[in-house]
N, C-alpha and C positions, 0 to 999 in steps of 0.2 A: 340229644339225639331223639329222644321221645317226642319232643316238640316238633322236630323236623318230620318225623313220621306222621304225627297228627296233621301237620300241614298237607302232607301228601293225601291224607284221607279227605281233607277239605277240598282239595283239587278234584276229587272224584264225586263231590256233591254231598258228602255227609255234612250235617250241621256241626258246629263246634261241640254242642252237647252230645251228639251221637258219637263223634270221634272220641271224646273224653270217656264216655261210658263204655265204648267198645274196648278202648285201651285198658280202662280200669278192670273190666271183666276178664281181660286176657293178659294181665300183667306178667305172669310167668312166661307165657309164650312170647310176648314182646321182648322180655329180657333175654330169652333163649335165642331169638332171632338176631338181636344185636350181638350177643356173644358169638353166634355162628359167623357173623360178618367180620368180626375183629379177630383175625388170626394171631397166633402167638409169635409169628415171624415178622410182625410189623407190616403186614399187608392186609388187603381186604379180600375176603372170601365170599363167593356167591351166597346170598341169603335173601329170601323173599317171604312175604306173608300175603295171605289171600283171605277174602271174605265176600259175601254177597252184599253189595251196597244198596239193594232195593229199598225203596222208600215206601212203596204201597203195600208190601207184604209184611205182615207181622208174624213172628214165630208163634205157631198155634199150639205147640206142645206145652204140657204143664211142666216147665222147667224153670231154672233160674234166669233164663234169657228172655228179654222182652222183644228182641228183633233179630232178623237173620244175620246182620253184620256181627253181632255178638256170638250167635250160635254157630256160625260157620267159620269163624276166625281160626286160622292155623298157619303154620310156617314150615319152611324147609330149605334145604340147599337146592342147587340147580337141578339135580337129578330128581329129587322128590317133587319139586315144583312142576317139572315137565310131566312126571307121572300123574300128578293131580290134575293138571290141565287136560291131559288125555282122558282121564277118568270123568272129569266134569263135562267136557264138550264132545269128544269123539264117542265116548260110551253113552252120552246123552243123559247124564245124571243131573246136570244143571242147565238152566237157560242163560245164566250170567254169573260172573264172578269178577272181582277186581284183584289184580296182582300188583303189589307194591314191592319194588326192589329195595330192600334195606341196604344192600351193598351199593346199589346205584345212588341212593340218597347220600350215603357216606362218601362215595367218590365225588359227588357234587360239592359236599362240604369241604373235602380235601382240596378240590379244585379252587374254591374260593380262597382258602387259607394259603395255598401255594401259588396262586395267580395263574392257574392254567386257563387257556382260552378254550371255550367250548368248541368241540369238534376237532380239537388237536389230539394227537397221540399222547397218552398219559406218560409223562416222564417218571422217573423214580420218585417215590414219596419223599418230600422234603422234611426237614427237622421239625418244623412247627406242626405238621400233620402227624408225624411220628409220635409227638407228645400227646396229641389228641387220641390217637389209636391206643397208646399205652394207658392213658387215663380211662378210656372206655373199657379196655381189657381189665384194668384194676377194679373198676366199678363192677364189672360182671363177676369177677372172681370173689369180691368181698361182699356182694349184695346177697340178700336172702333169696333163695330160689323162688319163693312165692312173691318176692318184691312187695312186701307188706309195708304199710305206713308205720306200724308199731314196732 
């Protein structure tokens, strides 16, 4: 799932190195966003993450982050995502931000596993996809909240 999300970041123009670095700097948030998408009922719940994908602007603060994608990375459910979108753009806080749907990415993976045709109404999740969702849920429940390598 993490690789699929990294590929979404590449689609937005991040280099592979930036995508990996952004995910590594935000492992706990990536884990939580995946956990939010995988409901306990064998379904997929709304979950998004967002960040500033700008290439020309470096994060100028003296912090652990070297660029804005890492420094502005966050996640939430549909309600929180809409609140942040309003804060960023209606309130004028940011000029740009990228939103990636963790749940949408997961739905596309399920679609491939279950043979859905794009644009069709989603049928009930089939057995193969239920196994994937159960495995992701188990990974979330058993993984370290900081998702460390050690």
